[in-house]
TIRO-2110 file (N, C-alpha, C; in Angstrom, 1 decimal):
// TIRO-2110
105.9, 12.9, 60.8, N, 1, A
104.8, 13.6, 60.2, CA, 1, A
105.1, 13.7, 58.7, C, 1, A
104.2, 13.3, 57.8, N, 2, A
104.5, 13.3, 56.4, CA, 2, A
104.4, 14.8, 55.9, C, 2, A
105.2, 15.0, 54.9, N, 3, A
105.3, 16.4, 54.3, CA, 3, A
104.0, 16.6, 53.4, C, 3, A
103.4, 17.7, 53.6, N, 4, A
102.2, 18.1, 52.9, CA, 4, A
102.5, 18.6, 51.5, C, 4, A
101.8, 18.1, 50.5, N, 5, A
102.1, 18.5, 49.1, CA, 5, A
100.9, 19.4, 48.7, C, 5, A
101.1, 20.2, 47.7, N, 6, A
100.0, 21.0, 47.2, CA, 6, A
100.1, 22.5, 47.6, C, 6, A
99.0, 23.1, 47.9, N, 7, A
99.0, 24.5, 48.3, CA, 7, A
99.7, 24.8, 49.6, C, 7, A
100.3, 25.9, 49.7, N, 8, A
101.0, 26.2, 51.0, CA, 8, A
100.0, 26.5, 52.1, C, 8, A
100.4, 26.2, 53.3, N, 9, A
99.6, 26.4, 54.5, CA, 9, A
99.5, 27.9, 54.8, C, 9, A
98.8, 28.2, 55.9, N, 10, A
98.6, 29.6, 56.3, CA, 10, A
99.9, 30.3, 56.6, C, 10, A
100.8, 29.6, 57.3, N, 11, A
102.1, 30.3, 57.6, CA, 11, A
102.9, 30.5, 56.4, C, 11, A
102.9, 29.6, 55.4, N, 12, A
103.6, 29.7, 54.2, CA, 12, A
103.1, 30.9, 53.4, C, 12, A
101.8, 31.0, 53.3, N, 13, A
101.2, 32.1, 52.6, CA, 13, A
101.5, 33.5, 53.3, C, 13, A
101.5, 33.5, 54.6, N, 14, A
101.8, 34.8, 55.3, CA, 14, A
103.3, 35.1, 55.1, C, 14, A
104.1, 34.2, 55.1, N, 15, A
105.6, 34.4, 54.9, CA, 15, A
105.8, 34.9, 53.4, C, 15, A
105.1, 34.3, 52.5, N, 16, A
105.3, 34.8, 51.1, CA, 16, A
104.8, 36.2, 50.9, C, 16, A
103.6, 36.5, 51.5, N, 17, A
103.1, 37.9, 51.5, CA, 17, A
104.0, 38.9, 52.1, C, 17, A
104.6, 38.5, 53.2, N, 18, A
105.5, 39.4, 53.9, CA, 18, A
106.7, 39.7, 53.1, C, 18, A
107.3, 38.7, 52.4, N, 19, A
108.4, 38.9, 51.5, CA, 19, A
108.1, 39.8, 50.4, C, 19, A
106.9, 39.6, 49.7, N, 20, A
106.5, 40.4, 48.6, CA, 20, A
106.3, 41.9, 49.1, C, 20, A
105.6, 42.0, 50.2, N, 21, A
105.3, 43.4, 50.7, CA, 21, A
106.6, 44.1, 51.1, C, 21, A
107.6, 43.4, 51.7, N, 22, A
108.8, 44.0, 52.1, CA, 22, A
109.7, 44.4, 50.9, C, 22, A
109.7, 43.5, 49.8, N, 23, A
110.4, 43.9, 48.6, CA, 23, A
109.8, 45.1, 47.9, C, 23, A
108.5, 45.1, 47.9, N, 24, A
107.8, 46.3, 47.2, CA, 24, A
108.1, 47.6, 48.0, C, 24, A
108.1, 47.5, 49.3, N, 25, A
108.4, 48.7, 50.1, CA, 25, A
109.8, 49.2, 49.9, C, 25, A
110.7, 48.2, 49.8, N, 26, A
112.1, 48.6, 49.6, CA, 26, A
112.3, 49.2, 48.2, C, 26, A
111.7, 48.6, 47.2, N, 27, A
111.9, 49.2, 45.8, CA, 27, A
111.2, 50.6, 45.8, C, 27, A
110.0, 50.7, 46.3, N, 28, A
109.4, 52.0, 46.3, CA, 28, A
110.2, 53.1, 47.0, C, 28, A
110.8, 52.7, 48.2, N, 29, A
111.6, 53.6, 48.9, CA, 29, A
112.9, 54.1, 48.1, C, 29, A
113.5, 53.1, 47.4, N, 30, A
114.6, 53.4, 46.6, CA, 30, A
114.3, 54.4, 45.4, C, 30, A
113.1, 54.1, 44.8, N, 31, A
112.7, 54.9, 43.7, CA, 31, A
112.4, 56.4, 44.2, C, 31, A
111.7, 56.5, 45.3, N, 32, A
111.4, 57.8, 45.9, CA, 32, A
112.7, 58.6, 46.2, C, 32, A
113.7, 57.9, 46.8, N, 33, A
114.9, 58.6, 47.2, CA, 33, A
115.7, 59.0, 45.9, C, 33, A
115.7, 58.2, 44.9, N, 34, A
116.3, 58.6, 43.6, CA, 34, A
115.6, 59.8, 43.0, C, 34, A
114.3, 59.8, 43.0, N, 35, A
113.6, 60.9, 42.4, CA, 35, A
113.8, 62.2, 43.2, C, 35, A
113.8, 62.1, 44.5, N, 36, A
114.1, 63.3, 45.3, CA, 36, A
115.5, 63.8, 45.1, C, 36, A
116.5, 62.9, 45.0, N, 37, A
117.8, 63.3, 44.7, CA, 37, A
117.9, 64.0, 43.4, C, 37, A
117.3, 63.5, 42.4, N, 38, A
117.3, 64.1, 41.0, CA, 38, A
116.6, 65.5, 41.1, C, 38, A
115.5, 65.6, 41.7, N, 39, A
114.8, 66.9, 41.8, CA, 39, A
115.7, 67.9, 42.6, C, 39, A
116.3, 67.5, 43.7, N, 40, A
117.1, 68.4, 44.4, CA, 40, A
118.3, 68.8, 43.6, C, 40, A
118.9, 67.9, 42.8, N, 41, A
120.0, 68.2, 42.0, CA, 41, A
119.6, 69.2, 40.9, C, 41, A
118.5, 69.0, 40.3, N, 42, A
118.0, 70.0, 39.3, CA, 42, A
117.8, 71.4, 39.9, C, 42, A
117.2, 71.4, 41.1, N, 43, A
116.9, 72.7, 41.8, CA, 43, A
118.2, 73.4, 42.1, C, 43, A
119.2, 72.6, 42.6, N, 44, A
120.5, 73.3, 42.9, CA, 44, A
121.2, 73.8, 41.6, C, 44, A
121.0, 73.0, 40.6, N, 45, A
121.6, 73.5, 39.3, CA, 45, A
120.9, 74.8, 38.8, C, 45, A
119.6, 74.8, 38.9, N, 46, A
118.9, 76.0, 38.5, CA, 46, A
119.3, 77.2, 39.4, C, 46, A
119.5, 77.0, 40.7, N, 47, A
119.9, 78.1, 41.6, CA, 47, A
121.3, 78.6, 41.2, C, 47, A
122.2, 77.6, 40.9, N, 48, A
123.5, 78.0, 40.6, CA, 48, A
123.6, 78.8, 39.3, C, 48, A
122.7, 78.3, 38.3, N, 49, A
122.7, 79.1, 37.0, CA, 49, A
122.1, 80.5, 37.2, C, 49, A
121.1, 80.6, 38.1, N, 50, A
120.6, 81.9, 38.3, CA, 50, A
121.6, 82.8, 39.0, C, 50, A
122.4, 82.2, 39.9, N, 51, A
123.4, 83.0, 40.6, CA, 51, A
124.5, 83.4, 39.6, C, 51, A
124.9, 82.5, 38.7, N, 52, A
125.9, 82.9, 37.8, CA, 52, A
125.4, 84.0, 36.8, C, 52, A
124.2, 83.9, 36.4, N, 53, A
123.6, 84.9, 35.5, CA, 53, A
123.6, 86.2, 36.2, C, 53, A
123.2, 86.2, 37.5, N, 54, A
123.2, 87.5, 38.3, CA, 54, A
124.6, 88.1, 38.4, C, 54, A
125.6, 87.2, 38.7, N, 55, A
127.0, 87.7, 38.8, CA, 55, A
127.5, 88.3, 37.4, C, 55, A
127.1, 87.6, 36.3, N, 56, A
127.5, 88.0, 35.0, CA, 56, A
126.9, 89.4, 34.7, C, 56, A
125.6, 89.6, 35.0, N, 57, A
124.9, 90.8, 34.8, CA, 57, A
125.5, 91.9, 35.6, C, 57, A
125.9, 91.6, 36.9, N, 58, A
126.5, 92.7, 37.7, CA, 58, A
127.8, 93.1, 37.1, C, 58, A
128.6, 92.1, 36.6, N, 59, A
129.9, 92.5, 36.0, CA, 59, A
129.7, 93.3, 34.8, C, 59, A
128.7, 93.0, 34.0, N, 60, A
128.4, 93.8, 32.8, CA, 60, A
128.0, 95.2, 33.2, C, 60, A
127.2, 95.4, 34.3, N, 61, A
126.8, 96.7, 34.7, CA, 61, A
128.0, 97.5, 35.2, C, 61, A
128.9, 96.8, 35.9, N, 62, A
130.0, 97.5, 36.5, CA, 62, A
131.1, 97.9, 35.4, C, 62, A
131.1, 97.2, 34.3, N, 63, A
132.0, 97.5, 33.2, CA, 63, A
131.6, 98.8, 32.6, C, 63, A
132.6, 99.7, 32.3, N, 64, A
132.2, 100.9, 31.7, CA, 64, A
131.6, 100.7, 30.3, C, 64, A
130.6, 101.5, 30.0, N, 65, A
130.0, 101.4, 28.6, CA, 65, A
131.0, 101.9, 27.6, C, 65, A
131.2, 101.1, 26.5, N, 66, A
132.1, 101.6, 25.5, CA, 66, A
131.6, 102.8, 24.8, C, 66, A
132.5, 103.8, 24.7, N, 67, A
132.2, 105.1, 24.1, CA, 67, A
132.3, 105.0, 22.6, C, 67, A
131.5, 105.8, 21.9, N, 68, A
131.6, 105.8, 20.4, CA, 68, A
132.9, 106.5, 20.0, C, 68, A
133.6, 105.8, 19.1, N, 69, A
134.9, 106.3, 18.6, CA, 69, A
134.7, 107.5, 17.7, C, 69, A
135.1, 108.7, 18.0, N, 70, A
134.9, 109.8, 17.1, CA, 70, A
135.9, 109.8, 15.9, C, 70, A
137.1, 109.2, 16.1, N, 71, A
138.1, 109.2, 15.1, CA, 71, A
138.8, 107.9, 15.0, C, 71, A
139.5, 107.6, 13.9, N, 72, A
140.1, 106.3, 13.7, CA, 72, A
141.2, 106.0, 14.8, C, 72, A
142.0, 106.9, 15.3, N, 73, A
143.0, 106.6, 16.3, CA, 73, A
142.3, 106.0, 17.6, C, 73, A
141.1, 106.4, 17.9, N, 74, A
140.4, 105.9, 19.0, CA, 74, A
139.9, 104.4, 18.9, C, 74, A
140.0, 103.9, 17.7, N, 75, A
139.5, 102.5, 17.5, CA, 75, A
140.4, 101.5, 18.2, C, 75, A
141.6, 101.7, 18.3, N, 76, A
142.5, 100.7, 19.0, CA, 76, A
142.1, 100.5, 20.4, C, 76, A
141.8, 101.5, 21.3, N, 77, A
141.4, 101.2, 22.6, CA, 77, A
140.1, 100.4, 22.7, C, 77, A
139.2, 100.7, 21.8, N, 78, A
137.9, 99.9, 21.7, CA, 78, A
138.2, 98.4, 21.5, C, 78, A
139.2, 98.1, 20.6, N, 79, A
139.6, 96.7, 20.3, CA, 79, A
140.2, 96.1, 21.6, C, 79, A
141.0, 96.9, 22.3, N, 80, A
141.6, 96.4, 23.5, CA, 80, A
140.5, 96.2, 24.6, C, 80, A
139.5, 97.0, 24.6, N, 81, A
138.4, 96.8, 25.5, CA, 81, A
137.6, 95.5, 25.2, C, 81, A
137.4, 95.3, 23.9, N, 82, A
136.8, 94.0, 23.5, CA, 82, A
137.6, 92.8, 23.9, C, 82, A
138.9, 92.9, 23.7, N, 83, A
139.8, 91.9, 24.0, CA, 83, A
139.8, 91.6, 25.5, C, 83, A
139.8, 92.7, 26.3, N, 84, A
139.7, 92.5, 27.7, CA, 84, A
138.4, 91.9, 28.2, C, 84, A
137.3, 92.2, 27.5, N, 85, A
136.0, 91.6, 27.9, CA, 85, A
136.0, 90.1, 27.5, C, 85, A
136.6, 89.8, 26.4, N, 86, A
136.7, 88.4, 26.0, CA, 86, A
137.6, 87.6, 26.9, C, 86, A
138.7, 88.2, 27.4, N, 87, A
139.6, 87.6, 28.3, CA, 87, A
138.9, 87.4, 29.7, C, 87, A
138.0, 88.3, 30.1, N, 88, A
137.3, 88.2, 31.3, CA, 88, A
136.3, 87.1, 31.2, C, 88, A
135.6, 87.0, 30.1, N, 89, A
134.7, 85.9, 29.8, CA, 89, A
135.4, 84.5, 29.9, C, 89, A
136.5, 84.5, 29.3, N, 90, A
137.3, 83.3, 29.2, CA, 90, A
137.7, 82.9, 30.7, C, 90, A
138.1, 83.8, 31.5, N, 91, A
138.5, 83.5, 32.8, CA, 91, A
137.3, 83.0, 33.7, C, 91, A
136.2, 83.6, 33.4, N, 92, A
135.0, 83.1, 34.1, CA, 92, A
134.6, 81.7, 33.7, C, 92, A
134.8, 81.4, 32.4, N, 93, A
134.5, 80.0, 32.0, CA, 93, A
135.5, 79.0, 32.6, C, 93, A
136.8, 79.4, 32.6, N, 94, A
137.9, 78.6, 33.2, CA, 94, A
137.6, 78.4, 34.7, C, 94, A
137.1, 79.4, 35.4, N, 95, A
136.9, 79.3, 36.8, CA, 95, A
135.6, 78.5, 37.1, C, 95, A
134.8, 78.2, 36.0, N, 96, A
133.6, 77.4, 36.3, CA, 96, A
132.4, 78.2, 36.7, C, 96, A
132.5, 79.5, 36.6, N, 97, A
131.4, 80.4, 36.9, CA, 97, A
130.4, 80.4, 35.9, C, 97, A
130.8, 80.3, 34.6, N, 98, A
129.8, 80.2, 33.5, CA, 98, A
130.1, 79.0, 32.7, C, 98, A
129.0, 78.5, 32.1, N, 99, A
129.2, 77.2, 31.3, CA, 99, A
129.7, 77.6, 29.9, C, 99, A
129.9, 76.5, 29.1, N, 100, A
130.4, 76.7, 27.7, CA, 100, A
129.3, 77.4, 26.9, C, 100, A
128.1, 77.0, 27.1, N, 101, A
127.0, 77.6, 26.4, CA, 101, A
126.8, 79.1, 26.7, C, 101, A
126.9, 79.5, 28.0, N, 102, A
126.9, 80.9, 28.4, CA, 102, A
128.0, 81.6, 27.8, C, 102, A
129.2, 81.0, 27.8, N, 103, A
130.4, 81.7, 27.3, CA, 103, A
130.2, 82.0, 25.8, C, 103, A
129.7, 81.0, 25.0, N, 104, A
129.5, 81.2, 23.6, CA, 104, A
128.5, 82.3, 23.3, C, 104, A
127.4, 82.3, 24.1, N, 105, A
126.4, 83.3, 23.9, CA, 105, A
126.9, 84.7, 24.2, C, 105, A
127.6, 84.9, 25.3, N, 106, A
128.2, 86.2, 25.6, CA, 106, A
129.2, 86.6, 24.6, C, 106, A
130.0, 85.7, 24.1, N, 107, A
131.0, 86.0, 23.1, CA, 107, A
130.4, 86.5, 21.8, C, 107, A
129.3, 85.8, 21.4, N, 108, A
128.6, 86.2, 20.2, CA, 108, A
128.0, 87.5, 20.4, C, 108, A
127.5, 87.8, 21.6, N, 109, A
126.9, 89.1, 21.9, CA, 109, A
127.9, 90.2, 21.8, C, 109, A
129.1, 90.0, 22.3, N, 110, A
130.2, 91.0, 22.3, CA, 110, A
130.7, 91.2, 20.8, C, 110, A
130.8, 90.1, 20.1, N, 111, A
131.3, 90.3, 18.7, CA, 111, A
130.2, 90.7, 17.7, C, 111, A
128.9, 90.8, 18.2, N, 112, A
127.9, 91.2, 17.3, CA, 112, A
127.4, 90.2, 16.3, C, 112, A
127.6, 88.9, 16.7, N, 113, A
127.2, 87.9, 15.7, CA, 113, A
125.8, 87.5, 15.9, C, 113, A
END
């Protein structure tokens, strides 16, 4: 039987359509999975940041409020308290509880910058 030249036959067209449709479905599925993974990652990051902020606020509430220094000799313990708070922030950052940006913001707040 001689080979037919020109346009593809019915079976050839159906096979071509099936390949195109299958490829489109696979690509669309991959894109959807990637978008869902990114959305889930962002949501988890937002939840983690909210949890860290909540933990930080609880620690700030539990820390005793610094008292006003009535005389010059009392200034040294206030400096020690500030140093202790900075060390606590540093340990939180090292442990990964707060980010570099959160650490910088809290440090600036403590130092009054």
